[in-house]
MDTraj code that builds the backbone (N, CA, C; nanometers):
import mdtraj as md
import numpy as np

residues = "MET ASN THR THR GLU ASN ILE GLU ALA LEU LYS LEU ARG ARG LYS VAL LEU GLY ALA ARG ILE GLN ASP PHE GLU LYS LYS ILE LYS HIS LEU THR GLY GLU ILE ALA ASP GLU LYS ALA LYS PRO ALA PHE LYS THR SER LYS ASP PRO ARG HIS GLY LYS PHE GLN ASP MET ALA ARG ARG ASN VAL ALA LYS LEU GLN GLU LYS LEU ASP GLU ILE THR GLU LEU ARG ALA LYS ALA LEU LYS GLU LEU ASN ARG CYS SER LEU VAL ILE LYS GLY GLN ALA".split()
xyz = np.array([
    [-3.2375, -0.8821, 1.2519],
    [-3.2122, -0.9585, 1.1786],
    [-3.2283, -1.0720, 1.2905],
    [-3.2583, -1.2023, 1.2112],
    [-3.2805, -1.3300, 1.3234],
    [-3.1432, -1.3810, 1.3256],
    [-3.0861, -1.5059, 1.3928],
    [-2.9633, -1.5801, 1.3464],
    [-2.9775, -1.6370, 1.2434],
    [-3.0379, -1.6603, 1.1649],
    [-3.0649, -1.7747, 1.0479],
    [-2.9978, -1.6344, 0.9391],
    [-3.0524, -1.5227, 0.9859],
    [-2.9805, -1.4549, 0.8686],
    [-2.8765, -1.4245, 0.8501],
    [-2.8423, -1.3952, 1.0013],
    [-2.6833, -1.3956, 1.0509],
    [-2.6198, -1.4951, 0.9942],
    [-2.6614, -1.6224, 1.0445],
    [-2.5476, -1.7172, 0.9602],
    [-2.5092, -1.7115, 0.8158],
    [-2.6545, -1.7620, 0.7525],
    [-2.6135, -1.7197, 0.5927],
    [-2.6207, -1.6172, 0.5768],
    [-2.5448, -1.5217, 0.6086],
    [-2.4799, -1.4061, 0.5562],
    [-2.3038, -1.4354, 0.6289],
    [-2.3232, -1.4940, 0.7428],
    [-2.1600, -1.5570, 0.7207],
    [-2.1154, -1.6641, 0.6579],
    [-2.2355, -1.7517, 0.6459],
    [-2.1841, -1.8605, 0.4907],
    [-2.1279, -1.7533, 0.4148],
    [-2.2137, -1.6978, 0.3651],
    [-2.1647, -1.6047, 0.2478],
    [-2.0009, -1.5525, 0.2769],
    [-2.0176, -1.4691, 0.3662],
    [-1.8656, -1.4348, 0.4160],
    [-1.7846, -1.5130, 0.4045],
    [-1.8006, -1.6400, 0.4512],
    [-1.6402, -1.7423, 0.4261],
    [-1.6306, -1.7493, 0.3032],
    [-1.7630, -1.7957, 0.2197],
    [-1.7287, -1.7896, 0.0780],
    [-1.6298, -1.7250, 0.0184],
    [-1.6610, -1.5901, 0.0432],
    [-1.5796, -1.4602, -0.0450],
    [-1.4399, -1.5097, 0.0020],
    [-1.3933, -1.5106, 0.1610],
    [-1.2981, -1.5246, 0.1856],
    [-1.2076, -1.6114, 0.1870],
    [-1.3059, -1.7384, 0.1306],
    [-1.2229, -1.8879, 0.0855],
    [-1.1847, -1.8570, -0.0552],
    [-1.2497, -1.7674, -0.1552],
    [-1.2413, -1.7086, -0.2781],
    [-1.0942, -1.6539, -0.2627],
    [-1.0709, -1.5512, -0.1904],
    [-0.9930, -1.4438, -0.1597],
    [-0.8891, -1.5082, -0.1220],
    [-0.8965, -1.6025, -0.0172],
    [-0.7756, -1.6875, 0.0246],
    [-0.7280, -1.7515, -0.0925],
    [-0.7979, -1.8227, -0.2373],
    [-0.7418, -1.9105, -0.3109],
    [-0.6669, -1.7826, -0.4290],
    [-0.6890, -1.6410, -0.4251],
    [-0.6008, -1.5894, -0.5133],
    [-0.4992, -1.5251, -0.4496],
    [-0.4949, -1.5615, -0.2770],
    [-0.3341, -1.4919, -0.2182],
    [-0.2682, -1.6203, -0.2281],
    [-0.2856, -1.7531, -0.2517],
    [-0.2122, -1.8402, -0.2533],
    [-0.1868, -1.8595, -0.4099],
    [-0.2555, -1.8286, -0.5645],
    [-0.2089, -1.8096, -0.6571],
    [-0.0618, -1.6972, -0.6887],
    [-0.1181, -1.6250, -0.5980],
    [-0.0050, -1.4798, -0.6237],
    [0.0951, -1.5389, -0.5720],
    [0.0698, -1.5940, -0.4233],
    [0.2353, -1.6697, -0.3497],
    [0.3114, -1.7530, -0.4110],
    [0.2076, -1.7917, -0.5028],
    [0.2867, -1.9371, -0.5620],
    [0.3842, -1.9076, -0.6752],
    [0.2860, -1.7597, -0.7925],
    [0.3359, -1.6693, -0.8831],
    [0.4701, -1.6246, -0.8358],
    [0.4579, -1.5328, -0.6912],
    [0.5666, -1.4536, -0.6532],
    [0.6838, -1.5583, -0.6429],
    [0.6513, -1.6790, -0.5801],
    [0.7590, -1.7553, -0.5064],
    [0.8617, -1.8108, -0.6669],
    [0.7692, -1.8807, -0.7563],
    [0.8408, -1.8623, -0.9138],
    [0.9370, -1.7434, -0.9314],
    [0.8996, -1.6018, -0.9264],
    [0.8993, -1.4946, -0.9987],
    [1.0651, -1.5085, -0.9220],
    [1.0787, -1.4856, -0.7870],
    [1.1898, -1.4288, -0.6523],
    [1.2997, -1.5851, -0.7563],
    [1.2203, -1.7110, -0.7464],
    [1.2873, -1.8216, -0.8077],
    [1.3976, -1.8090, -0.9473],
    [1.3604, -1.7590, -0.9938],
    [1.3506, -1.7215, -1.1386],
    [1.4945, -1.6419, -1.1449],
    [1.4396, -1.5351, -1.1039],
    [1.5589, -1.3626, -1.0621],
    [1.6755, -1.4564, -0.9470],
    [1.6762, -1.5246, -0.8777],
    [1.7885, -1.5779, -0.8417],
    [1.8738, -1.6993, -0.9278],
    [1.7675, -1.7338, -1.0201],
    [1.9007, -1.8283, -1.1157],
    [1.9310, -1.7431, -1.2039],
    [1.9519, -1.6111, -1.2052],
    [1.9962, -1.5226, -1.3093],
    [2.1318, -1.5202, -1.2374],
    [2.2023, -1.5090, -1.3847],
    [2.3787, -1.4827, -1.4081],
    [2.3379, -1.3903, -1.2880],
    [2.3032, -1.2418, -1.3297],
    [2.3531, -1.1134, -1.2402],
    [2.3465, -1.1749, -1.1171],
    [2.2493, -1.2098, -1.0347],
    [2.2584, -1.2995, -0.8973],
    [2.3777, -1.3536, -0.8318],
    [2.3980, -1.4295, -0.9117],
    [2.5404, -1.5220, -0.8597],
    [2.6566, -1.4194, -0.8310],
    [2.7200, -1.4286, -0.7141],
    [2.8307, -1.3948, -0.7301],
    [2.9737, -1.3485, -0.8280],
    [3.0395, -1.2468, -0.8492],
    [3.1216, -1.2578, -0.8982],
    [3.1770, -1.1604, -0.8690],
    [3.3652, -1.1063, -0.9155],
    [3.4617, -1.1073, -0.8493],
    [3.5058, -0.9764, -0.9294],
    [3.4133, -0.9926, -1.0834],
    [3.4780, -0.9027, -1.1823],
    [3.3801, -0.7574, -1.1174],
    [3.4199, -0.6660, -1.0987],
    [3.4070, -0.5186, -1.0200],
    [3.2734, -0.4315, -1.1562],
    [3.2904, -0.5206, -1.3177],
    [3.1947, -0.4375, -1.3915],
    [3.0042, -0.5272, -1.3530],
    [3.0370, -0.6603, -1.3021],
    [2.9354, -0.6848, -1.2769],
    [2.8459, -0.6942, -1.1626],
    [2.9303, -0.5188, -1.0346],
    [2.8584, -0.5214, -0.9233],
    [2.7123, -0.3949, -0.9482],
    [2.7162, -0.3653, -1.0450],
    [2.6186, -0.2461, -1.1002],
    [2.4566, -0.4031, -1.1188],
    [2.5042, -0.4876, -1.1585],
    [2.4073, -0.5536, -1.2195],
    [2.3305, -0.6225, -1.1227],
    [2.4575, -0.6523, -1.0101],
    [2.4509, -0.7964, -0.8875],
    [2.3439, -0.6852, -0.7714],
    [2.3397, -0.5694, -0.7845],
    [2.2859, -0.4971, -0.7226],
    [2.1408, -0.4911, -0.7335],
    [2.1350, -0.4256, -0.8852],
    [1.9959, -0.4619, -0.9107],
    [1.9260, -0.5935, -0.9259],
    [1.9720, -0.7185, -0.9477],
    [1.8924, -0.8122, -0.9039],
    [1.8758, -0.8177, -0.7674],
    [1.9273, -0.8133, -0.6861],
    [1.9618, -0.7951, -0.5318],
    [1.8361, -0.6805, -0.5134],
    [1.8217, -0.5708, -0.5228],
    [1.7158, -0.5282, -0.5415],
    [1.5614, -0.5594, -0.6339],
    [1.5740, -0.6165, -0.6921],
    [1.4647, -0.6934, -0.7646],
    [1.3752, -0.7786, -0.6680],
    [1.4876, -0.9160, -0.5986],
    [1.4690, -0.9824, -0.5361],
    [1.3919, -0.9405, -0.3848],
    [1.4615, -0.8226, -0.3531],
    [1.3951, -0.7979, -0.1773],
    [1.2500, -0.7283, -0.2417],
    [1.2521, -0.6426, -0.3441],
    [1.1031, -0.5667, -0.3791],
    [0.9755, -0.7135, -0.3829],
    [1.0502, -0.8278, -0.4463],
    [0.9487, -0.9600, -0.5039],
    [0.9368, -0.9937, -0.3725],
    [1.0187, -1.0069, -0.3061],
    [1.0403, -1.0610, -0.1725],
    [0.9133, -0.9524, -0.0053],
    [0.9124, -0.8858, -0.0584],
    [0.8264, -0.7786, 0.0360],
    [0.7189, -0.7834, -0.0107],
    [0.6506, -0.7990, -0.1136],
    [0.5794, -0.8037, -0.2157],
    [0.4644, -0.9631, -0.2238],
    [0.5954, -1.0643, -0.1856],
    [0.5255, -1.1909, -0.1005],
    [0.4802, -1.1964, 0.0308],
    [0.5814, -1.1588, 0.1563],
    [0.5558, -1.1276, 0.2519],
    [0.4586, -1.0322, 0.3050],
    [0.3767, -0.9244, 0.2062],
    [0.2908, -0.8783, 0.2324],
    [0.1296, -0.9320, 0.1782],
    [0.1550, -1.0789, 0.1587],
    [0.0449, -1.1512, 0.0840],
    [0.0517, -1.2130, 0.1158],
    [0.1489, -1.3278, 0.1972],
    [0.1698, -1.3408, 0.2889],
    [0.0428, -1.3287, 0.4027],
    [0.1055, -1.1957, 0.4658],
    [0.0033, -1.1728, 0.5563],
    [-0.1362, -1.1499, 0.5452],
    [-0.1417, -1.0905, 0.4074],
    [-0.3064, -1.0902, 0.4143],
    [-0.3777, -1.1987, 0.4040],
    [-0.3176, -1.3367, 0.3460],
    [-0.3681, -1.4611, 0.3382],
    [-0.3711, -1.5016, 0.4664],
    [-0.2749, -1.4740, 0.5651],
    [-0.2977, -1.5208, 0.6984],
    [-0.4291, -1.4591, 0.7631],
    [-0.4154, -1.3374, 0.7596],
    [-0.5491, -1.2332, 0.8427],
    [-0.7096, -1.2551, 0.7905],
    [-0.6991, -1.3128, 0.6124],
    [-0.7974, -1.3622, 0.6179],
    [-0.8520, -1.5306, 0.5918],
    [-0.7499, -1.5599, 0.6478],
    [-0.7995, -1.6712, 0.7017],
    [-0.8263, -1.7289, 0.8598],
    [-0.7517, -1.6403, 0.9152],
    [-0.8180, -1.6124, 1.0627],
    [-0.9637, -1.5578, 1.0216],
    [-0.9868, -1.4767, 0.9658],
    [-1.1450, -1.4241, 0.9862],
    [-1.2206, -1.5109, 0.9280],
    [-1.1896, -1.6670, 0.8205],
    [-1.2571, -1.7615, 0.8379],
    [-1.2636, -1.8216, 0.9129],
    [-1.1853, -1.8684, 0.9356],
    [-1.1619, -2.0099, 1.1112],
    [-1.2573, -1.9401, 1.2163],
    [-1.2706, -1.7779, 1.2235],
    [-1.3737, -1.7523, 1.2934],
    [-1.4939, -1.7497, 1.2709],
    [-1.5354, -1.6918, 1.1100],
    [-1.6469, -1.7148, 1.0740],
    [-1.7545, -1.9181, 1.1127],
    [-1.6255, -1.9779, 1.0811],
    [-1.6784, -2.1507, 1.0606],
    [-1.7340, -2.0962, 1.1964],
    [-1.6087, -2.0756, 1.3398],
    [-1.6799, -2.1470, 1.4750],
    [-1.7576, -2.1126, 1.5057],
    [-1.8430, -1.8980, 1.4271],
    [-1.9455, -1.8884, 1.4773],
    [-2.0469, -1.9898, 1.3761],
    [-2.0639, -2.0347, 1.2779],
    [-2.1436, -2.0810, 1.2191],
    [-2.1861, -2.2395, 1.3143],
    [-2.0422, -2.2892, 1.3541],
    [-2.0666, -2.4428, 1.4055],
    [-2.1618, -2.3573, 1.5643],
    [-2.1399, -2.2480, 1.5691],
    [-2.1948, -2.2362, 1.7681],
    [-2.1085, -2.2594, 1.8536],
    [-1.9783, -2.2415, 1.7999],
    [-1.8772, -2.2736, 1.9343],
    [-1.8306, -2.1434, 2.0031],
    [-1.8626, -2.0100, 1.9106],
    [-1.8240, -1.9359, 1.9771],
    [-1.9407, -1.8014, 1.9511],
])
top = md.Topology()
chain = top.add_chain()
for i, resn in enumerate(residues, 1):
    res = top.add_residue(resn, chain, resSeq=i)
    for name in ("N", "CA", "C"):
        top.add_atom(name, md.element.get_by_symbol(name[0]), res)
traj = md.Trajectory(xyz[None], top)
């Protein structure tokens, strides 16, 4: 393979990474909205009534699960963005 083919392959890879990053951003936006909705529910708010404890625990677990998903997707997005930047630098001839 010559350098022209390598650059074309990197451009294609950069395009694919850009699409993946956009998908991650959509998922992040969706999960952020879900977390906000979950926190807005009455079961999430603190109450002195002991009967509400089970529902509060369930709501907190739901928020924790959503937050874990959000953190995971954010990490994947950061890795893809780092690789995208590296591809861009190689294409520009700086790396």
